C-alpha positions as CSV (number, residue, x, y, z in Angstrom):
1,X,-3.9,-54.4,112.7
2,X,-6.7,-55.4,114.5
3,X,-9.9,-56.6,112.5
4,X,-13.4,-55.4,113.8
5,X,-14.7,-58.4,112.8
6,X,-12.9,-60.7,114.8
7,X,-13.7,-58.6,118.0
8,X,-16.8,-60.1,119.9
9,X,-18.0,-57.8,122.9
10,X,-15.8,-58.2,125.7
11,X,-16.8,-56.9,128.8
12,X,-15.7,-56.0,131.9
13,X,-17.3,-58.9,133.9
14,X,-19.8,-61.9,133.4
15,X,-21.7,-64.0,135.8
16,X,-20.4,-67.3,135.9
17,X,-23.5,-69.8,135.2
18,X,-23.4,-73.5,136.2
19,X,-24.6,-76.4,134.3
20,X,-28.8,-76.2,133.0
21,X,-28.8,-79.4,134.6
22,X,-27.4,-79.3,137.6
23,X,-29.2,-76.2,138.6
24,X,-32.3,-77.9,137.4
25,X,-31.8,-80.8,139.7
26,X,-31.8,-78.3,142.7
27,X,-34.8,-76.5,141.7
28,X,-36.7,-80.0,141.0
29,X,-36.0,-80.4,145.0
30,X,-37.3,-77.3,146.1
31,X,-40.6,-77.7,143.6
32,X,-41.0,-81.1,145.5
33,X,-41.1,-79.8,149.1
34,X,-42.5,-76.6,148.6
35,X,-40.1,-74.5,150.8
36,X,-38.8,-71.7,148.9
37,X,-37.2,-69.1,152.0
38,X,-37.4,-68.7,155.8
39,X,-34.3,-70.7,156.1
40,X,-34.9,-74.1,154.2
41,X,-32.4,-77.0,153.8
42,X,-30.8,-75.2,150.9
43,X,-29.7,-71.6,152.8
44,X,-28.5,-74.4,156.0
45,X,-26.5,-76.4,153.2
46,X,-24.9,-73.3,152.0
47,X,-24.2,-71.7,155.4
48,X,-22.6,-75.0,156.2
49,X,-20.5,-75.7,153.2
50,X,-19.3,-72.1,153.5
51,X,-18.2,-72.1,156.7
52,X,-16.2,-75.2,156.1
53,X,-14.9,-73.7,153.1
54,X,-14.2,-70.5,154.1
55,X,-12.7,-71.7,157.7
56,X,-14.7,-69.4,160.1
57,X,-17.4,-70.3,162.7
58,X,-20.3,-68.6,161.5
59,X,-21.9,-67.4,158.0
60,X,-25.4,-66.1,157.8
61,X,-26.6,-65.4,154.6
62,X,-28.5,-62.8,153.7
63,X,-30.4,-61.1,150.5
64,X,-27.5,-58.9,149.9
65,X,-23.9,-58.0,150.6
66,X,-25.9,-54.2,151.6
67,X,-28.1,-55.3,154.1
68,X,-25.5,-57.2,155.6
69,X,-23.6,-54.0,156.5
70,X,-26.9,-52.6,157.9
71,X,-27.9,-55.4,159.8
72,X,-24.3,-55.8,161.2
73,X,-24.4,-51.8,162.4
74,X,-27.6,-52.2,163.9
75,X,-26.8,-55.9,165.8
76,X,-23.8,-53.7,167.1
77,X,-25.5,-50.6,168.2
78,X,-23.2,-48.1,166.5
79,X,-23.6,-44.3,166.9
80,X,-22.2,-41.1,165.8
81,X,-19.2,-41.9,163.2
82,X,-17.8,-44.6,161.7
83,X,-14.3,-44.1,160.2
84,X,-14.5,-45.7,156.7
85,X,-12.5,-45.5,153.2
86,X,-13.8,-42.9,150.6
87,X,-12.2,-45.1,148.0
88,X,-15.2,-48.1,147.6
89,X,-18.1,-49.1,146.4
90,X,-20.9,-46.5,147.3
91,X,-22.7,-49.1,149.5
92,X,-20.0,-49.0,152.1
93,X,-20.8,-45.6,152.9
94,X,-24.4,-45.4,151.8
95,X,-25.4,-48.1,154.1
96,X,-23.9,-46.2,157.2
97,X,-25.8,-42.9,156.2
98,X,-28.9,-45.0,155.6
99,X,-28.7,-46.3,159.3
100,X,-28.3,-42.8,160.8
101,X,-24.5,-43.1,161.2
102,X,-21.9,-40.7,159.7
103,X,-19.1,-41.7,157.4
104,X,-15.9,-40.1,158.5
105,X,-13.5,-40.9,155.5
106,X,-9.6,-41.2,156.4
107,X,-6.7,-41.3,153.9
108,X,-5.5,-44.6,151.9
109,X,-2.3,-46.0,151.6
110,X,-0.3,-47.7,148.8
111,X,-2.5,-51.1,148.9
112,X,-5.3,-48.4,148.0
113,X,-6.6,-49.6,151.3
114,X,-7.4,-47.6,154.8
115,X,-4.4,-46.5,156.6
116,X,-4.5,-47.7,159.9
117,X,-2.1,-44.9,160.9
118,X,-4.0,-42.5,159.4
119,X,-7.2,-43.8,161.1
120,X,-5.9,-43.9,164.6
121,X,-5.2,-40.1,164.2
122,X,-9.2,-39.7,162.8
123,X,-10.5,-41.5,166.1
124,X,-12.3,-38.8,168.3
125,X,-14.8,-39.5,171.6
126,X,-17.6,-40.0,168.5
127,X,-16.2,-42.6,166.9
128,X,-18.1,-46.3,167.4
129,X,-16.8,-48.4,164.7
130,X,-14.2,-48.7,161.7
131,X,-15.1,-50.2,158.6
132,X,-12.2,-50.7,156.5
133,X,-12.6,-52.4,153.0
134,X,-10.7,-55.1,151.4
135,X,-10.4,-53.2,148.4
136,X,-10.5,-55.2,145.0
137,X,-10.2,-58.4,147.6
138,X,-6.7,-57.0,148.6
139,X,-6.4,-57.4,152.4
140,X,-6.0,-54.3,154.7
141,X,-3.5,-54.2,157.2
142,X,-5.6,-56.5,159.4
143,X,-3.0,-56.7,162.3
144,X,-2.4,-53.1,162.6
145,X,-6.3,-52.8,162.6
146,X,-6.9,-55.6,165.6
147,X,-3.4,-53.8,167.5
148,X,-6.1,-50.6,167.2
149,X,-9.1,-52.1,167.9
150,X,-7.8,-53.5,170.9
151,X,-6.2,-51.0,172.3
152,X,-8.9,-48.0,171.5
153,X,-11.8,-50.7,172.5
154,X,-13.4,-49.7,169.3
155,X,-14.9,-52.5,166.8
156,X,-13.3,-53.1,163.4
157,X,-16.3,-54.3,160.8
158,X,-14.7,-55.6,157.6
159,X,-16.5,-55.0,154.4
160,X,-15.0,-58.0,152.4
161,X,-17.4,-58.0,149.5
162,X,-14.8,-58.2,147.0
163,X,-12.4,-60.8,149.5
164,X,-14.7,-64.3,148.9
165,X,-11.6,-67.1,149.6
166,X,-9.1,-64.6,150.7
167,X,-6.3,-65.8,153.1
168,X,-4.0,-64.2,155.3
169,X,-1.3,-65.3,157.7
170,X,-2.5,-68.8,156.5
171,X,-6.2,-68.7,157.5
172,X,-9.2,-67.1,156.4
173,X,-9.2,-63.1,156.2
174,X,-12.8,-63.5,157.1
175,X,-11.4,-64.0,160.8
176,X,-10.7,-61.1,161.7
177,X,-12.3,-58.1,163.6
178,X,-15.9,-58.5,165.0
179,X,-17.5,-59.5,161.9
180,X,-17.2,-59.4,158.3
181,X,-19.5,-58.9,155.4
182,X,-19.8,-60.5,151.9
183,X,-21.4,-60.2,148.7
184,X,-22.5,-62.5,146.4
185,X,-23.7,-60.4,143.8
186,X,-23.6,-61.7,140.3
187,X,-21.0,-60.1,139.4
188,X,-18.6,-61.6,142.2
189,X,-16.0,-64.2,142.1
190,X,-18.8,-66.2,144.2
191,X,-22.2,-65.4,143.6
192,X,-25.6,-66.6,144.2
193,X,-27.5,-64.0,142.0
194,X,-28.0,-61.8,144.4
195,X,-26.9,-62.4,148.0
196,X,-24.2,-61.8,151.2
197,X,-23.2,-63.0,154.1
198,X,-22.4,-61.9,157.6
199,X,-19.2,-63.6,159.1
200,X,-18.3,-63.9,162.5
201,X,-16.6,-66.4,165.3
202,X,-18.5,-64.6,167.8
203,X,-21.4,-67.2,168.7
204,X,-23.4,-64.6,170.8
205,X,-23.4,-62.1,167.7
206,X,-24.3,-64.9,165.2
207,X,-27.2,-65.9,167.2
208,X,-28.6,-62.4,167.7
209,X,-28.0,-61.5,163.7
210,X,-29.9,-64.7,163.1
211,X,-32.9,-63.4,164.8
212,X,-32.6,-60.0,163.8
213,X,-32.7,-61.1,159.7
214,X,-36.0,-63.0,160.3
215,X,-37.9,-59.9,161.8
216,X,-36.7,-60.5,165.3
217,X,-39.5,-63.4,165.6
218,X,-38.1,-66.6,167.9
219,X,-41.2,-68.8,167.4
220,X,-44.9,-68.3,165.7
221,X,-46.1,-66.3,169.1
222,X,-42.6,-64.9,170.2
223,X,-40.9,-61.5,168.6
224,X,-38.2,-60.5,171.0
225,X,-36.4,-57.8,169.4
226,X,-36.3,-55.3,166.2
227,X,-35.8,-56.8,163.1
228,X,-36.1,-56.8,159.3
229,X,-36.5,-59.3,156.5
230,X,-33.0,-59.9,155.3
231,X,-33.3,-63.9,154.4
232,X,-31.8,-65.6,151.7
233,X,-34.4,-67.6,149.2
234,X,-33.6,-71.3,148.4
235,X,-33.7,-70.2,144.7
236,X,-30.3,-68.2,145.4
237,X,-28.9,-70.8,148.0
238,X,-28.8,-73.5,145.3
239,X,-27.3,-71.1,142.3
240,X,-24.5,-70.2,145.5
241,X,-24.2,-74.0,146.1
242,X,-24.0,-75.1,142.2
243,X,-21.4,-72.1,142.1
244,X,-19.1,-73.2,145.1
245,X,-18.4,-76.7,143.4
246,X,-16.9,-74.9,140.5
247,X,-15.2,-72.0,142.6
248,X,-11.5,-73.3,142.6
249,X,-12.1,-73.5,138.5
250,X,-13.0,-70.0,138.1
251,X,-10.1,-68.9,140.5
252,X,-7.8,-70.6,138.2
253,X,-9.3,-69.0,135.2
254,X,-9.2,-65.6,137.0
255,X,-5.7,-65.9,138.1
256,X,-4.2,-66.9,134.4
257,X,-5.7,-63.8,133.4
258,X,-4.6,-61.6,135.9
259,X,-1.4,-62.6,135.3
260,X,-1.0,-62.2,131.7
261,X,-2.5,-59.0,132.1
262,X,0.4,-58.2,134.8
263,X,2.9,-59.9,132.4
264,X,2.2,-57.9,129.4
265,X,1.5,-54.3,130.7
266,X,3.7,-54.1,133.7
267,X,5.5,-50.9,133.4
268,X,3.2,-49.1,131.2
269,X,0.4,-49.2,133.8
270,X,0.6,-49.8,137.4
271,X,-0.8,-52.5,139.1
272,X,-2.5,-52.4,142.9
273,X,0.4,-53.3,145.5
274,X,-0.8,-56.8,146.9
275,X,-0.5,-57.1,151.0
276,X,2.4,-59.5,151.5
277,X,0.7,-62.8,153.1
278,X,-2.2,-62.7,151.5
279,X,-3.6,-65.5,148.9
280,X,-5.7,-63.3,146.5
281,X,-8.4,-64.2,144.6
282,X,-8.1,-62.3,141.7
283,X,-11.3,-60.8,141.2
284,X,-10.6,-58.0,139.5
285,X,-8.0,-56.6,137.3
286,X,-7.6,-52.7,138.4
287,X,-5.0,-50.7,136.5
288,X,-3.8,-47.4,137.1
289,X,-3.0,-44.8,134.6
290,X,-0.5,-41.9,134.5
291,X,-3.6,-39.3,134.2
292,X,-7.1,-39.2,133.8
293,X,-6.7,-38.2,130.5
294,X,-4.7,-41.3,129.5
295,X,-7.6,-43.4,131.1
296,X,-10.1,-41.6,129.1
297,X,-8.6,-42.0,125.7
298,X,-7.6,-45.7,126.5
299,X,-11.0,-46.2,127.5
300,X,-12.8,-44.9,124.6
301,X,-10.2,-46.8,122.2
302,X,-11.2,-50.0,123.4
303,X,-14.8,-49.3,123.4
304,X,-14.5,-48.6,119.7
305,X,-13.3,-52.3,119.7
306,X,-16.2,-53.4,121.7
307,X,-14.2,-53.7,124.4
308,X,-16.1,-52.7,127.6
309,X,-14.2,-51.6,130.8
310,X,-15.3,-49.9,134.1
311,X,-13.9,-46.9,136.3
312,X,-14.4,-48.6,139.4
313,X,-14.3,-47.1,142.3
314,X,-15.6,-43.7,140.7
315,X,-16.5,-41.1,141.7
316,X,-14.8,-40.7,145.1
317,X,-17.1,-41.2,147.9
318,X,-16.0,-38.2,149.7
319,X,-17.2,-36.0,146.7
320,X,-20.9,-37.2,146.9
321,X,-23.1,-34.3,147.8
322,X,-25.4,-36.9,150.2
323,X,-22.4,-38.1,152.4
324,X,-20.7,-35.9,154.6
325,X,-17.8,-33.8,153.2
326,X,-14.4,-34.6,155.5
327,X,-11.0,-33.7,155.2
328,X,-8.9,-33.9,152.3
329,X,-8.1,-37.2,150.9
330,X,-5.8,-36.6,147.9
331,X,-4.1,-40.0,147.5
332,X,-7.7,-41.5,147.1
333,X,-8.7,-38.7,144.6
334,X,-5.8,-39.3,142.5
335,X,-6.3,-43.2,142.5
336,X,-10.3,-42.8,141.8
337,X,-9.5,-40.6,138.8
338,X,-6.8,-43.1,137.2
339,X,-8.1,-46.1,138.1
340,X,-10.2,-48.8,135.4
341,X,-10.9,-52.3,135.6
342,X,-10.1,-54.3,132.6
343,X,-12.2,-57.6,131.6
344,X,-12.0,-60.5,133.6
345,X,-14.4,-63.4,133.7
346,X,-14.5,-67.2,133.7
347,X,-14.7,-68.1,129.8
348,X,-13.0,-64.8,128.8
349,X,-10.1,-66.6,126.5
350,X,-6.4,-65.7,126.9
351,X,-6.5,-64.9,123.1
352,X,-9.1,-62.3,123.9
353,X,-7.1,-60.5,126.7
354,X,-4.4,-60.7,124.1
355,X,-6.4,-58.5,122.3
356,X,-7.2,-56.1,124.7
357,X,-3.6,-55.9,125.8
358,X,-2.7,-55.2,122.2
359,X,-5.3,-52.3,121.6
360,X,-3.9,-50.8,125.2
361,X,-0.4,-50.9,124.2
362,X,-1.1,-49.4,120.9
363,X,-3.1,-46.4,122.2
364,X,-0.4,-46.0,124.8
365,X,2.3,-45.8,122.0
366,X,0.3,-43.1,120.5
């Protein structure tokens, strides 16, 4: 019998925070030089280190992952329809609508990612881009999308918000497509409190984006393009630098937690099918129940013992009134109704994971 007195609050996620002394050392440098923003030394350092760490050519840090998408859409001059997935965080599609684009939802496959075959069927003369999402950091079929992009002459932009540090076919997942976007929100495995990045191997596109995120200003007397303020501050950059130092340690802990859940719950719930050839980052622990009713019962039971999970991604984006209603996407709806993310973060003890597992097993056996 589980004793309520033994259970601390266990949340679905918790940000990693570095040593106060390490962060303070960075902050002292910022105070000493007085440069707070406008691409100071620490934003430069973070971009340089991320470029090397991620194995890509250009990393442009910005204020958040949503504006990374918006700037990229604008930089590529997208128009009309953009094919994307209904099974994602709302920013994937709301950023399209915000820029006057029309998200066109297509069916997902058994990896819970966008299906390249069904994307191909959905392409029309109005299609200006394809925006697949590496759902929970699990790679899409990037090889199929690369072929589709080449054969149709349509750019592929990857929403890689969850895919920090993920590799595929022995290279960075972020090296595929015209560009990828990352989120460095506090809940991500790598974070800068708030922040994000645009990643591209196209030098000309990178130069254009760097100009756009600073109002289009080239120098104090020249503004040569439509721009916006999307810059990352020095304070956010130093948090990113401090977290990056500990990334491998954080990744190992997340892996241990993920594998513990898999070992103990396989057969009771379904886990996401990880794409072969991927090096996964274990950012999330999404599990699929047999029914929405079963999910709700388990979720409520866990909350009784101060274990807080999240229905992520729910509701399905194609069901939102302010986004276009398109063709039926039954597989995506079925997954959205039944998927639940379980607790996972850097200092979640495996004994606490064991208690979560025990509670789930107990409720499912009722």
